[in-house]
Structure formats: C-alpha cells, structure tokens
Steps between C-alpha positions, in 0.01 A plus 500: 500500500452598864340278767433572876474179691551393858643837589770475228539691170568283195631641174477243217684565166388213275720340234389484139468122541282333768749228571805732531682478838374690808747697709379607846666784688424642842572874522564744776326775307328450171798485268384219278466731200853616531633149540301384190642775294854423611450134411373591154828686441685170563292236332211459256378189685124477530385477860224606733610716801300490821605773737362495857514805726321622805712259709578528873858469407663390826220256566411351171855462371666359822498130562502521879504756773828686542606829672541811299844567373500871587356710774160645414415238233224249544599142582447218250170330569544171326198497272651351187320161528158677526575724215637219286176310553309807385727555205486149367144410595315827424700781335676302218186301404293818495749681276529204265119476470462872445772514238379175347843343500628143556881555536748233404670568830497742784811677632540722807745785540560759756730775631629540856254336737296387208809318372526324833135406460556369147773268625299392806199414290697214335503330841132553561321437167555328169316783311810662347724337232747788497610754760710812542623686800644831390702672784301264724509547878673167549672639813166427683557355844450125509499455121819298478388254765173469307666438171730236653219319681232504227466377131323703247148379413594555141836520322456784252603472137699828554601705797642855477676670790664847501651757727664838474872473547482745797207337686711305739723795588302616801566526875176311571624149581167334391491671160872453441445126452277546194772419232624199693150369544398558137804326378431201721140474381619535142730210537250280682254527206774445251591182679140383460532546121307829478609744230608785726658834455642729777573839350681789663385853389682828567360707786323468831159352583304803356690527168274453193241261655276496192797425274616213728152358513484521123822318453380223740160466314669501152733212612217298640317524164792358309483141395656258741842383397570285810852651509649560846674822589789424741539849645329837522510701184586872469229727344 
C-alpha cells in the first residue's frame, strides 16, 4: 500500500490483524521492503510496518542546527521537531486510516540519523511505546547536554540501541564519541526502569544495515520481560 502525502512517500505493509503493533521507520532510500523481509526471517510476529521515505535527511532527522561533519556535505538544518509533528499528526494517522488498523501500540525505529530521530522523539512526544536506534548517530553535537538536561516525555516499554564494533574507531573526534554516548544513554534509561538492550554488531556503520534494523525491530516486538541488561551484549 503506497501513499503520497505532504511530500513524503509512505509504504504500508498491513498486519493480518487490525490491532497488531505498528512499527514506524524513516528511511534514507525506500528500503522498507528489504527491512520487512529481514524481520520476517527472524520472527513470525504479526505487525504493521510503516516506512516513510522522501525525507530531507539532514533536516528532517536532525534535532537542531549543526555544522556538517565533512567538507562538501550539507549542514544539519534542525527540522526534527517540524517533521515529528508531521509524522505523528498527519502521516501515521493517514496510514492507519488507509490500512484500517488500530494498533495495540506504536513503535519507532531507525538507522543512522533516523536512529537519532527515534531516540529524540521520546523527548518530544508520547506517541511511541517502544523505540530502537540501530547504529544511531548518537555522536550528534549537543546530544549529551540535551539528554542530561531533559526528561523523556514517555518512558518506553522497551528501548533497543546498537552499534557496529568499529563505528567509534574513527579519526573524527565528534563521531568517535558514539559508543561512549550510546552506552551512557543506555544506562540512563535502565536506571529509569526501562527494559533496554545495547547490542554491539561486527563491522562499521555501513555493515548490513537492513539486518541490523531487522534485529532491532524483532526485539521490540518481543513481549516485555522487564529484565534489565547490565552491559552491552555481543551479537
């Protein structure tokens, strides 16, 4: 089911049951189909997948303005709040109406900058009960000050964080903080009683993104156990 709305492209893959969970992902390309197939190889959980593409990546996914990391790249324009309002107020309701679903809960997941956006959304809306940041750009300048100074609007039932084990091995000082920042965020949500996993995967940022997203989504769809993981796990 394909929808064009407000300049975005929505791909909706309805569950067999109208009240099955809804998982929302924001994609750089239009890789929702590949992610869905990868999830199905891991779990038989019934869920609706909403994949949104056609994004202005460095604007829609960035929480505030920030300079580009590398010469020749566009700066980050800080449009996440505007896009989040569009996503929760227009895109998700339209997709739910078109697919005739009333999900038991809604989860958000994302890769790279979309992983940063998924985490950030917890501080700006109570729309999502579960969240995943797979290889999330949690190196983003100012993020740690934001996390320390703000409380989430919602404590999710489950939070999944992951990185590649080579992602912090970079000469770029900003990006090299990604593992330290992700670990801090993981521990901060655990201390709040959130069922949280921080998983390390083999490889760099560009290794098997669809597979990493699928692992994140499959874990979100598992029943809450309220157990607390004390340290990152190895994939």
